[in-house]
py3Dmol code that shows the C-alpha trace and the ligand (Angstrom):
import py3Dmol

protein = """\
ATOM      1  CA  MET A   1      16.744  -8.371  -3.257  1.00  0.00           C
ATOM      2  CA  LYS A   2      13.413 -10.165  -2.880  1.00  0.00           C
ATOM      3  CA  PRO A   3      10.570  -7.432  -2.371  1.00  0.00           C
ATOM      4  CA  ASN A   4       8.862  -7.779   0.911  1.00  0.00           C
ATOM      5  CA  LEU A   5       4.956  -7.689   0.481  1.00  0.00           C
ATOM      6  CA  SER A   6       4.104  -7.941   4.328  1.00  0.00           C
ATOM      7  CA  VAL A   7       2.068  -5.251   5.912  1.00  0.00           C
ATOM      8  CA  SER A   8       1.098  -4.564   9.330  1.00  0.00           C
ATOM      9  CA  ILE A   9      -2.330  -3.039  10.524  1.00  0.00           C
ATOM     10  CA  ALA A  10      -2.776  -2.220  14.225  1.00  0.00           C
ATOM     11  CA  GLY A  11      -0.236  -4.782  15.337  1.00  0.00           C
ATOM     12  CA  VAL A  12      -1.575  -7.539  13.069  1.00  0.00           C
ATOM     13  CA  ASP A  13       0.878  -8.718  10.408  1.00  0.00           C
ATOM     14  CA  PHE A  14      -0.393  -9.867   7.022  1.00  0.00           C
ATOM     15  CA  ALA A  15       1.845 -11.916   4.468  1.00  0.00           C
ATOM     16  CA  ASN A  16       0.689  -9.386   1.627  1.00  0.00           C
ATOM     17  CA  PRO A  17      -1.809  -6.673   1.326  1.00  0.00           C
ATOM     18  CA  ILE A  18      -4.485  -8.438  -0.580  1.00  0.00           C
ATOM     19  CA  MET A  19      -7.551  -9.376   1.252  1.00  0.00           C
ATOM     20  CA  THR A  20     -10.915 -10.647  -0.006  1.00  0.00           C
ATOM     21  CA  ALA A  21     -13.881  -8.174   0.399  1.00  0.00           C
ATOM     22  CA  SER A  22     -16.783  -9.232   2.616  1.00  0.00           C
ATOM     23  CA  GLY A  23     -19.686 -10.899   0.923  1.00  0.00           C
ATOM     24  CA  CYS A  24     -17.694 -12.007  -2.084  1.00  0.00           C
ATOM     25  CA  CYS A  25     -16.472 -15.356  -0.743  1.00  0.00           C
ATOM     26  CA  GLY A  26     -18.921 -16.386   1.870  1.00  0.00           C
ATOM     27  CA  TYR A  27     -16.972 -18.034   4.729  1.00  0.00           C
ATOM     28  CA  GLY A  28     -13.938 -19.186   2.533  1.00  0.00           C
ATOM     29  CA  GLU A  29     -14.863 -22.562   2.000  1.00  0.00           C
ATOM     30  CA  GLU A  30     -15.445 -22.605  -1.816  1.00  0.00           C
ATOM     31  CA  LEU A  31     -12.423 -20.297  -2.177  1.00  0.00           C
ATOM     32  CA  ALA A  32     -10.172 -22.840  -0.491  1.00  0.00           C
ATOM     33  CA  VAL A  33     -10.985 -25.446  -3.135  1.00  0.00           C
ATOM     34  CA  ILE A  34      -9.548 -23.119  -5.804  1.00  0.00           C
ATOM     35  CA  PHE A  35      -6.390 -21.863  -4.150  1.00  0.00           C
ATOM     36  CA  PRO A  36      -4.639 -22.197  -0.668  1.00  0.00           C
ATOM     37  CA  LEU A  37      -6.013 -19.379   1.449  1.00  0.00           C
ATOM     38  CA  SER A  38      -2.220 -18.745   2.717  1.00  0.00           C
ATOM     39  CA  LYS A  39      -1.830 -16.830  -0.449  1.00  0.00           C
ATOM     40  CA  LEU A  40      -4.224 -14.053   0.979  1.00  0.00           C
ATOM     41  CA  GLY A  41      -3.038 -11.378   3.423  1.00  0.00           C
ATOM     42  CA  ALA A  42      -6.462 -12.068   4.920  1.00  0.00           C
ATOM     43  CA  LEU A  43      -9.915 -13.662   4.390  1.00  0.00           C
ATOM     44  CA  VAL A  44     -12.959 -11.217   5.102  1.00  0.00           C
ATOM     45  CA  THR A  45     -15.969 -13.035   5.846  1.00  0.00           C
ATOM     46  CA  LYS A  46     -19.575 -12.151   4.895  1.00  0.00           C
ATOM     47  CA  SER A  47     -21.173 -10.060   7.465  1.00  0.00           C
ATOM     48  CA  ILE A  48     -22.381 -11.997  10.428  1.00  0.00           C
ATOM     49  CA  THR A  49     -25.518 -10.954  12.314  1.00  0.00           C
ATOM     50  CA  LEU A  50     -26.985 -12.140  15.719  1.00  0.00           C
ATOM     51  CA  LYS A  51     -29.799 -14.186  14.108  1.00  0.00           C
ATOM     52  CA  PRO A  52     -29.503 -15.968  10.715  1.00  0.00           C
ATOM     53  CA  ARG A  53     -31.024 -13.955   7.721  1.00  0.00           C
ATOM     54  CA  LEU A  54     -32.326 -15.143   4.534  1.00  0.00           C
ATOM     55  CA  GLY A  55     -31.807 -11.779   2.823  1.00  0.00           C
ATOM     56  CA  HIS A  56     -34.056 -10.353   0.223  1.00  0.00           C
ATOM     57  CA  PRO A  57     -35.550 -12.613  -2.337  1.00  0.00           C
ATOM     58  CA  SER A  58     -34.210 -13.116  -5.867  1.00  0.00           C
ATOM     59  CA  PRO A  59     -33.257 -11.423  -8.094  1.00  0.00           C
ATOM     60  CA  ARG A  60     -30.809  -9.571  -5.802  1.00  0.00           C
ATOM     61  CA  THR A  61     -28.030  -8.997  -7.999  1.00  0.00           C
ATOM     62  CA  ALA A  62     -28.015  -7.308 -11.435  1.00  0.00           C
ATOM     63  CA  GLU A  63     -25.215  -6.656 -13.925  1.00  0.00           C
ATOM     64  CA  THR A  64     -25.145  -3.158 -15.265  1.00  0.00           C
ATOM     65  CA  SER A  65     -22.979  -1.560 -18.139  1.00  0.00           C
ATOM     66  CA  SER A  66     -20.599  -0.276 -15.484  1.00  0.00           C
ATOM     67  CA  GLY A  67     -20.504  -2.878 -12.561  1.00  0.00           C
ATOM     68  CA  MET A  68     -22.719  -4.968 -10.339  1.00  0.00           C
ATOM     69  CA  LEU A  69     -25.693  -4.049  -8.361  1.00  0.00           C
ATOM     70  CA  ASN A  70     -26.586  -5.967  -5.243  1.00  0.00           C
ATOM     71  CA  ALA A  71     -29.135  -5.975  -2.529  1.00  0.00           C
ATOM     72  CA  ILE A  72     -28.305  -9.342  -0.691  1.00  0.00           C
ATOM     73  CA  GLY A  73     -29.992  -8.032   2.328  1.00  0.00           C
ATOM     74  CA  LEU A  74     -27.335  -9.353   4.688  1.00  0.00           C
ATOM     75  CA  ALA A  75     -27.987 -12.899   3.974  1.00  0.00           C
ATOM     76  CA  ASN A  76     -26.030 -15.044   6.545  1.00  0.00           C
ATOM     77  CA  VAL A  77     -26.001 -18.092   8.852  1.00  0.00           C
ATOM     78  CA  GLY A  78     -26.116 -16.121  12.054  1.00  0.00           C
ATOM     79  CA  ILE A  79     -23.644 -16.180  14.908  1.00  0.00           C
ATOM     80  CA  ASP A  80     -24.614 -19.560  16.553  1.00  0.00           C
ATOM     81  CA  LYS A  81     -24.013 -21.300  13.302  1.00  0.00           C
ATOM     82  CA  PHE A  82     -20.925 -19.463  12.422  1.00  0.00           C
ATOM     83  CA  VAL A  83     -19.243 -20.497  15.656  1.00  0.00           C
ATOM     84  CA  THR A  84     -20.263 -24.026  15.297  1.00  0.00           C
ATOM     85  CA  ASP A  85     -19.905 -24.650  11.366  1.00  0.00           C
ATOM     86  CA  LYS A  86     -17.643 -21.928   9.998  1.00  0.00           C
ATOM     87  CA  ILE A  87     -15.124 -21.003  12.762  1.00  0.00           C
ATOM     88  CA  PRO A  88     -13.617 -24.514  13.009  1.00  0.00           C
ATOM     89  CA  PHE A  89     -12.698 -24.299   9.125  1.00  0.00           C
ATOM     90  CA  LEU A  90     -11.462 -20.808   9.401  1.00  0.00           C
ATOM     91  CA  GLU A  91      -9.327 -21.653  12.415  1.00  0.00           C
ATOM     92  CA  LYS A  92      -7.326 -24.039  10.258  1.00  0.00           C
ATOM     93  CA  GLN A  93      -6.511 -21.487   7.639  1.00  0.00           C
ATOM     94  CA  LYS A  94      -2.971 -20.207   7.463  1.00  0.00           C
ATOM     95  CA  THR A  95      -4.126 -16.579   6.848  1.00  0.00           C
ATOM     96  CA  LYS A  96      -5.547 -13.812   9.003  1.00  0.00           C
ATOM     97  CA  ILE A  97      -9.182 -14.033   9.560  1.00  0.00           C
ATOM     98  CA  ILE A  98     -11.241 -10.818   9.728  1.00  0.00           C
ATOM     99  CA  VAL A  99     -15.019 -11.244  10.644  1.00  0.00           C
ATOM    100  CA  ASN A 100     -17.398  -8.482   9.197  1.00  0.00           C
ATOM    101  CA  VAL A 101     -20.242  -7.857  11.715  1.00  0.00           C
ATOM    102  CA  ALA A 102     -23.412  -6.146  11.162  1.00  0.00           C
ATOM    103  CA  GLY A 103     -26.690  -5.788  12.791  1.00  0.00           C
ATOM    104  CA  SER A 104     -29.920  -3.778  13.020  1.00  0.00           C
ATOM    105  CA  LYS A 105     -29.400  -2.471  16.615  1.00  0.00           C
ATOM    106  CA  LEU A 106     -26.323  -1.573  18.399  1.00  0.00           C
ATOM    107  CA  ALA A 107     -27.186  -4.352  21.148  1.00  0.00           C
ATOM    108  CA  GLU A 108     -26.949  -6.909  18.184  1.00  0.00           C
ATOM    109  CA  TYR A 109     -23.515  -5.811  17.242  1.00  0.00           C
ATOM    110  CA  ILE A 110     -22.225  -5.822  20.644  1.00  0.00           C
ATOM    111  CA  GLU A 111     -23.432  -9.350  21.342  1.00  0.00           C
ATOM    112  CA  VAL A 112     -21.990 -10.799  18.058  1.00  0.00           C
ATOM    113  CA  CYS A 113     -18.631  -9.052  18.856  1.00  0.00           C
ATOM    114  CA  ALA A 114     -18.490 -10.399  22.410  1.00  0.00           C
ATOM    115  CA  ARG A 115     -19.080 -13.834  21.051  1.00  0.00           C
ATOM    116  CA  LEU A 116     -16.310 -13.543  18.642  1.00  0.00           C
ATOM    117  CA  ASN A 117     -13.883 -12.348  21.364  1.00  0.00           C
ATOM    118  CA  ASP A 118     -13.776 -16.024  22.540  1.00  0.00           C
ATOM    119  CA  PHE A 119     -12.084 -17.010  19.282  1.00  0.00           C
ATOM    120  CA  GLU A 120      -8.334 -16.062  19.200  1.00  0.00           C
ATOM    121  CA  ARG A 121      -8.121 -16.913  15.492  1.00  0.00           C
ATOM    122  CA  VAL A 122     -10.598 -14.098  14.787  1.00  0.00           C
ATOM    123  CA  ASP A 123      -7.768 -11.676  14.221  1.00  0.00           C
ATOM    124  CA  MET A 124      -9.829  -8.488  13.701  1.00  0.00           C
ATOM    125  CA  ILE A 125     -13.485  -7.386  13.337  1.00  0.00           C
ATOM    126  CA  GLU A 126     -14.634  -5.274  10.484  1.00  0.00           C
ATOM    127  CA  LEU A 127     -17.666  -3.438  11.820  1.00  0.00           C
ATOM    128  CA  ASN A 128     -20.105  -3.102   9.022  1.00  0.00           C
ATOM    129  CA  ILE A 129     -21.722   0.438   9.629  1.00  0.00           C
ATOM    130  CA  SER A 130     -22.241   0.957   5.888  1.00  0.00           C
ATOM    131  CA  CYS A 131     -24.720  -1.863   4.553  1.00  0.00           C
ATOM    132  CA  PRO A 132     -26.821  -0.003   2.058  1.00  0.00           C
ATOM    133  CA  ASN A 133     -29.530  -2.700   1.901  1.00  0.00           C
ATOM    134  CA  VAL A 134     -31.070  -2.890   5.201  1.00  0.00           C
ATOM    135  CA  ASP A 135     -33.645  -0.426   6.820  1.00  0.00           C
ATOM    136  CA  GLU A 136     -32.136  -0.342  10.135  1.00  0.00           C
ATOM    137  CA  GLY A 137     -28.392  -0.268  11.420  1.00  0.00           C
ATOM    138  CA  GLY A 138     -25.920  -0.547   8.536  1.00  0.00           C
ATOM    139  CA  MET A 139     -25.742   2.594   6.621  1.00  0.00           C
ATOM    140  CA  GLU A 140     -28.037   4.388   9.099  1.00  0.00           C
ATOM    141  CA  PHE A 141     -25.286   4.067  11.693  1.00  0.00           C
ATOM    142  CA  GLY A 142     -22.502   4.784   9.484  1.00  0.00           C
ATOM    143  CA  ALA A 143     -24.097   8.167   8.185  1.00  0.00           C
ATOM    144  CA  ASP A 144     -24.393   9.548  11.686  1.00  0.00           C
ATOM    145  CA  PRO A 145     -21.147  10.563  13.382  1.00  0.00           C
ATOM    146  CA  LYS A 146     -22.360  10.232  16.957  1.00  0.00           C
ATOM    147  CA  MET A 147     -23.785   6.630  16.230  1.00  0.00           C
ATOM    148  CA  THR A 148     -20.553   5.751  14.523  1.00  0.00           C
ATOM    149  CA  GLU A 149     -18.301   6.720  17.424  1.00  0.00           C
ATOM    150  CA  LYS A 150     -20.678   4.949  19.932  1.00  0.00           C
ATOM    151  CA  SER A 151     -20.847   1.789  17.930  1.00  0.00           C
ATOM    152  CA  ILE A 152     -17.092   1.506  17.724  1.00  0.00           C
ATOM    153  CA  SER A 153     -16.502   2.436  21.344  1.00  0.00           C
ATOM    154  CA  GLU A 154     -19.189  -0.071  22.552  1.00  0.00           C
ATOM    155  CA  VAL A 155     -17.693  -2.800  20.511  1.00  0.00           C
ATOM    156  CA  LYS A 156     -14.150  -1.995  21.625  1.00  0.00           C
ATOM    157  CA  LYS A 157     -15.435  -2.584  25.199  1.00  0.00           C
ATOM    158  CA  VAL A 158     -16.361  -6.266  24.362  1.00  0.00           C
ATOM    159  CA  PHE A 159     -13.621  -7.246  21.634  1.00  0.00           C
ATOM    160  CA  SER A 160     -10.142  -7.141  22.759  1.00  0.00           C
ATOM    161  CA  ARG A 161      -8.311  -7.267  19.207  1.00  0.00           C
ATOM    162  CA  PRO A 162      -8.462  -4.589  16.560  1.00  0.00           C
ATOM    163  CA  VAL A 163     -11.656  -3.240  15.142  1.00  0.00           C
ATOM    164  CA  ILE A 164     -11.844  -1.822  11.653  1.00  0.00           C
ATOM    165  CA  ALA A 165     -14.680   0.726  10.586  1.00  0.00           C
ATOM    166  CA  LYS A 166     -16.081  -0.003   7.256  1.00  0.00           C
ATOM    167  CA  LEU A 167     -17.262   3.208   5.951  1.00  0.00           C
ATOM    168  CA  SER A 168     -19.949   4.054   3.580  1.00  0.00           C
ATOM    169  CA  PRO A 169     -19.493   6.342   0.483  1.00  0.00           C
ATOM    170  CA  ASN A 170     -23.106   7.294   0.640  1.00  0.00           C
ATOM    171  CA  VAL A 171     -22.539  10.317   3.144  1.00  0.00           C
ATOM    172  CA  THR A 172     -21.863  13.984   2.750  1.00  0.00           C
ATOM    173  CA  SER A 173     -18.553  13.774   4.228  1.00  0.00           C
ATOM    174  CA  ILE A 174     -16.621  10.387   4.753  1.00  0.00           C
ATOM    175  CA  VAL A 175     -13.847  12.334   6.464  1.00  0.00           C
ATOM    176  CA  GLU A 176     -16.258  13.419   9.290  1.00  0.00           C
ATOM    177  CA  ILE A 177     -17.554   9.840   9.551  1.00  0.00           C
ATOM    178  CA  ALA A 178     -13.916   8.518   9.789  1.00  0.00           C
ATOM    179  CA  LYS A 179     -12.993  10.958  12.432  1.00  0.00           C
ATOM    180  CA  ALA A 180     -15.998   9.941  14.575  1.00  0.00           C
ATOM    181  CA  ALA A 181     -14.834   6.309  14.169  1.00  0.00           C
ATOM    182  CA  GLU A 182     -11.283   7.332  15.117  1.00  0.00           C
ATOM    183  CA  GLN A 183     -12.848   9.159  18.259  1.00  0.00           C
ATOM    184  CA  GLY A 184     -14.553   6.072  19.086  1.00  0.00           C
ATOM    185  CA  GLY A 185     -11.471   3.954  19.160  1.00  0.00           C
ATOM    186  CA  ALA A 186     -11.313   2.323  15.823  1.00  0.00           C
ATOM    187  CA  ASP A 187      -7.890   0.785  14.861  1.00  0.00           C
ATOM    188  CA  ALA A 188      -8.340   0.998  11.000  1.00  0.00           C
ATOM    189  CA  PHE A 189     -10.713   2.010   8.270  1.00  0.00           C
ATOM    190  CA  SER A 190     -12.079  -0.054   5.204  1.00  0.00           C
ATOM    191  CA  VAL A 191     -12.981   2.378   2.485  1.00  0.00           C
ATOM    192  CA  ILE A 192     -15.521   2.006   0.755  1.00  0.00           C
ATOM    193  CA  ASN A 193     -18.607  -0.042   0.700  1.00  0.00           C
ATOM    194  CA  SER A 194     -21.036   0.032  -2.241  1.00  0.00           C
ATOM    195  CA  LEU A 195     -22.543   3.066  -3.835  1.00  0.00           C
ATOM    196  CA  VAL A 196     -26.345   3.225  -3.692  1.00  0.00           C
ATOM    197  CA  GLY A 197     -27.959   2.832  -7.218  1.00  0.00           C
ATOM    198  CA  THR A 198     -30.677   1.043  -9.180  1.00  0.00           C
ATOM    199  CA  ALA A 199     -31.184  -0.510 -12.654  1.00  0.00           C
ATOM    200  CA  ILE A 200     -34.574  -1.077 -14.566  1.00  0.00           C
ATOM    201  CA  ASP A 201     -35.704  -3.346 -17.345  1.00  0.00           C
ATOM    202  CA  ILE A 202     -37.167  -1.239 -19.897  1.00  0.00           C
ATOM    203  CA  GLU A 203     -39.501  -3.768 -21.415  1.00  0.00           C
ATOM    204  CA  THR A 204     -41.334  -4.575 -18.230  1.00  0.00           C
ATOM    205  CA  TRP A 205     -40.512  -1.249 -16.463  1.00  0.00           C
ATOM    206  CA  GLN A 206     -39.532  -3.405 -13.432  1.00  0.00           C
ATOM    207  CA  THR A 207     -36.559  -2.621 -11.280  1.00  0.00           C
ATOM    208  CA  LYS A 208     -33.960  -5.317 -11.942  1.00  0.00           C
ATOM    209  CA  ILE A 209     -33.673  -6.324  -8.073  1.00  0.00           C
ATOM    210  CA  THR A 210     -36.368  -6.834  -5.502  1.00  0.00           C
ATOM    211  CA  ASN A 211     -35.186  -4.287  -3.058  1.00  0.00           C
ATOM    212  CA  ASN A 212     -35.423  -1.819  -5.919  1.00  0.00           C
ATOM    213  CA  LYS A 213     -32.149  -0.163  -5.081  1.00  0.00           C
ATOM    214  CA  GLY A 214     -28.904  -1.728  -4.247  1.00  0.00           C
ATOM    215  CA  GLY A 215     -25.047  -1.288  -3.866  1.00  0.00           C
ATOM    216  CA  LEU A 216     -22.992  -0.630  -7.048  1.00  0.00           C
ATOM    217  CA  THR A 217     -19.578  -2.321  -6.915  1.00  0.00           C
ATOM    218  CA  GLY A 218     -16.774  -3.108  -9.578  1.00  0.00           C
ATOM    219  CA  PRO A 219     -14.544  -1.038 -11.641  1.00  0.00           C
ATOM    220  CA  ALA A 220     -16.961   1.899 -12.042  1.00  0.00           C
ATOM    221  CA  ILE A 221     -16.469   2.889  -8.444  1.00  0.00           C
ATOM    222  CA  LYS A 222     -12.581   2.664  -8.433  1.00  0.00           C
ATOM    223  CA  PRO A 223     -12.214   6.495  -8.949  1.00  0.00           C
ATOM    224  CA  VAL A 224     -14.599   7.328  -6.244  1.00  0.00           C
ATOM    225  CA  ALA A 225     -13.103   4.910  -3.914  1.00  0.00           C
ATOM    226  CA  LEU A 226      -9.454   6.092  -4.668  1.00  0.00           C
ATOM    227  CA  GLN A 227     -10.520   9.653  -3.950  1.00  0.00           C
ATOM    228  CA  MET A 228     -12.200   8.608  -0.558  1.00  0.00           C
ATOM    229  CA  VAL A 229      -9.088   6.740   0.567  1.00  0.00           C
ATOM    230  CA  ASN A 230      -6.950   9.561  -0.282  1.00  0.00           C
ATOM    231  CA  ALA A 231      -9.238  12.217   1.567  1.00  0.00           C
ATOM    232  CA  VAL A 232      -9.489   9.854   4.723  1.00  0.00           C
ATOM    233  CA  TYR A 233      -5.665   9.357   4.493  1.00  0.00           C
ATOM    234  CA  SER A 234      -4.893  13.136   4.364  1.00  0.00           C
ATOM    235  CA  LYS A 235      -7.115  14.016   7.414  1.00  0.00           C
ATOM    236  CA  CYS A 236      -6.933  10.973   9.733  1.00  0.00           C
ATOM    237  CA  SER A 237      -4.060   8.897  11.056  1.00  0.00           C
ATOM    238  CA  LEU A 238      -5.440   5.235  11.156  1.00  0.00           C
ATOM    239  CA  PRO A 239      -4.414   2.637   8.421  1.00  0.00           C
ATOM    240  CA  ILE A 240      -6.688   2.175   5.582  1.00  0.00           C
ATOM    241  CA  ILE A 241      -7.743  -0.824   3.771  1.00  0.00           C
ATOM    242  CA  GLY A 242      -8.833   0.272   0.090  1.00  0.00           C
ATOM    243  CA  ILE A 243     -11.965  -1.435  -1.496  1.00  0.00           C
ATOM    244  CA  GLY A 244     -13.570  -0.562  -4.883  1.00  0.00           C
ATOM    245  CA  GLY A 245     -13.358  -2.095  -8.259  1.00  0.00           C
ATOM    246  CA  ILE A 246      -9.841  -3.762  -7.868  1.00  0.00           C
ATOM    247  CA  GLN A 247      -9.076  -6.126 -10.791  1.00  0.00           C
ATOM    248  CA  SER A 248      -5.278  -6.011 -11.172  1.00  0.00           C
ATOM    249  CA  ALA A 249      -1.932  -5.299  -9.320  1.00  0.00           C
ATOM    250  CA  ALA A 250      -2.186  -1.817 -11.133  1.00  0.00           C
ATOM    251  CA  ASP A 251      -5.373  -1.086  -9.323  1.00  0.00           C
ATOM    252  CA  VAL A 252      -3.831  -2.234  -6.061  1.00  0.00           C
ATOM    253  CA  ILE A 253      -0.921   0.064  -6.482  1.00  0.00           C
ATOM    254  CA  GLU A 254      -3.247   3.217  -7.056  1.00  0.00           C
ATOM    255  CA  PHE A 255      -4.969   2.440  -3.861  1.00  0.00           C
ATOM    256  CA  LEU A 256      -1.593   2.152  -1.855  1.00  0.00           C
ATOM    257  CA  LEU A 257      -0.407   5.385  -3.555  1.00  0.00           C
ATOM    258  CA  CYS A 258      -3.663   7.141  -2.428  1.00  0.00           C
ATOM    259  CA  GLY A 259      -2.896   5.920   1.332  1.00  0.00           C
ATOM    260  CA  ALA A 260      -4.307   2.324   1.654  1.00  0.00           C
ATOM    261  CA  THR A 261      -2.016  -0.056   3.470  1.00  0.00           C
ATOM    262  CA  ALA A 262      -3.851  -2.997   2.159  1.00  0.00           C
ATOM    263  CA  VAL A 263      -6.769  -3.762  -0.193  1.00  0.00           C
ATOM    264  CA  GLN A 264      -9.747  -5.852  -0.637  1.00  0.00           C
ATOM    265  CA  VAL A 265     -10.764  -7.707  -3.855  1.00  0.00           C
ATOM    266  CA  GLY A 266     -14.483  -8.152  -4.139  1.00  0.00           C
ATOM    267  CA  THR A 267     -16.709  -8.162  -7.309  1.00  0.00           C
ATOM    268  CA  ALA A 268     -13.840  -9.348  -9.449  1.00  0.00           C
ATOM    269  CA  LEU A 269     -13.796 -12.563  -7.548  1.00  0.00           C
ATOM    270  CA  PHE A 270     -17.022 -13.485  -9.161  1.00  0.00           C
ATOM    271  CA  ILE A 271     -15.232 -13.468 -12.519  1.00  0.00           C
ATOM    272  CA  GLN A 272     -12.026 -14.748 -11.609  1.00  0.00           C
ATOM    273  CA  PRO A 273     -11.903 -16.479  -8.007  1.00  0.00           C
ATOM    274  CA  ASP A 274      -8.147 -16.990  -7.853  1.00  0.00           C
ATOM    275  CA  LEU A 275      -7.453 -13.162  -8.999  1.00  0.00           C
ATOM    276  CA  PRO A 276      -5.778 -12.595  -5.569  1.00  0.00           C
ATOM    277  CA  VAL A 277      -2.853 -14.981  -6.403  1.00  0.00           C
ATOM    278  CA  THR A 278      -2.386 -13.376  -9.867  1.00  0.00           C
ATOM    279  CA  ILE A 279      -2.270 -10.038  -8.287  1.00  0.00           C
ATOM    280  CA  GLU A 280       0.178 -10.932  -5.607  1.00  0.00           C
ATOM    281  CA  LYS A 281       2.574 -12.096  -8.474  1.00  0.00           C
ATOM    282  CA  GLU A 282       2.085  -9.078 -10.494  1.00  0.00           C
ATOM    283  CA  LEU A 283       2.703  -6.906  -7.430  1.00  0.00           C
ATOM    284  CA  LYS A 284       5.962  -8.545  -6.841  1.00  0.00           C
ATOM    285  CA  ALA A 285       7.141  -8.126 -10.408  1.00  0.00           C
ATOM    286  CA  TYR A 286       6.208  -4.451 -10.295  1.00  0.00           C
ATOM    287  CA  MET A 287       8.109  -3.854  -7.021  1.00  0.00           C
ATOM    288  CA  LYS A 288      11.134  -5.587  -8.358  1.00  0.00           C
ATOM    289  CA  ARG A 289      10.996  -3.404 -11.454  1.00  0.00           C
ATOM    290  CA  LYS A 290      10.610  -0.380  -9.517  1.00  0.00           C
ATOM    291  CA  LYS A 291      13.227  -1.563  -7.056  1.00  0.00           C
ATOM    292  CA  LEU A 292      11.088  -1.326  -4.089  1.00  0.00           C
ATOM    293  CA  ASN A 293      11.703  -3.347  -1.072  1.00  0.00           C
ATOM    294  CA  SER A 294       8.589  -2.804   0.839  1.00  0.00           C
ATOM    295  CA  ILE A 295       5.019  -1.836   0.372  1.00  0.00           C
ATOM    296  CA  ASP A 296       5.623   1.112   2.874  1.00  0.00           C
ATOM    297  CA  GLU A 297       7.643   2.798   0.016  1.00  0.00           C
ATOM    298  CA  LEU A 298       4.243   3.090  -1.994  1.00  0.00           C
ATOM    299  CA  ILE A 299       1.703   4.121   0.858  1.00  0.00           C
ATOM    300  CA  GLY A 300       0.510   7.474   0.392  1.00  0.00           C
ATOM    301  CA  LYS A 301       3.199   8.476  -2.035  1.00  0.00           C
ATOM    302  CA  VAL A 302       0.823   9.790  -4.738  1.00  0.00           C
ATOM    303  CA  ARG A 303       2.282  12.874  -6.436  1.00  0.00           C
ATOM    304  CA  LYS A 304      -0.224  15.610  -6.794  1.00  0.00           C
ATOM    305  CA  TYR A 305      -0.382  18.856  -8.988  1.00  0.00           C
TER     306      TYR A 305
END
"""
ligand_1 = """\
12
RRO
O -25.743 -7.933 2.069
C -25.817 -6.792 1.432
O -26.811 -6.675 0.686
C -24.708 -5.824 1.373
C -24.056 -5.640 2.470
Br -24.328 -6.466 4.163
C -22.882 -4.571 2.473
O -22.202 -4.181 3.146
N -22.773 -4.153 1.158
C -23.460 -4.371 0.154
O -23.248 -3.838 -1.043
N -24.420 -5.398 0.120
"""
view = py3Dmol.view(width=600, height=400)
view.addModel(protein, "pdb")
view.setStyle({"model": 0}, {"cartoon": {"style": "trace"}})
view.addModel(ligand_1, "xyz")
view.setStyle({"model": 1}, {"stick": {}})
view.zoomTo()
view.show()
């Protein structure tokens, strides 16, 4: 029996549960040179805003002993250029397309999502209410349950396909925010965005990135992400896309057992861009070994003391 890796989230069918994480492969063009994007469950784009943004000046990433710190500051081409230059390429890809949307005002989120509604091949929107590196919008929205609910419900009015709420770990209770997103009509959650941190050069006493603080990603955040996925899974009923330090099929399986239906690979793409292909193969082999027919047999099945 061949294991079936397909999963379904909010009525959208994915060939496998492995997606790219926003911000880790731009709009997919460079990745498509390395492997056919049909190998992915979905491609998730870098956040798109209403106007183009240059982001923060360099240095805007720093390697730490336990992961990567970034404060890109939402650098992106803006919705106009995304529509004219990026969507035609994305429309040709034989994978699901999820567009991550960000903004500094709710009206901006709404306008971008309304524009994306015209493109059927934009299968889902991932609403970034959790960017740690901008002064307005982003994490500010995602830390306030009322604003979370409102942003989702307003976006749902203008975008007719499913909306995923990407949640921040930098909150007192991620479950409270997840419940607010659910209340607002979200169709799924992405859990988690990066954890706020900093790093300093001890010779110059200078912070290592120009924004002084940034988001920590990579394997160091995996245990935090797993716990947050499981907390949201236990208290809410929407499907979850798990994100945080995934480097192998073993990591993916941990996320599935904690309650994720799918996962996103982010920071590891900078080390091994074709890692999703390896992970898919390893996951299939694990399922065969464990005599599992479908991903469903793993979701939320963690055994607890
Ligand atoms: O662009 C960024 O600095 C950024 C974003 Br939008 C985000 O959602 N998460 C992150 O770690 N960096």
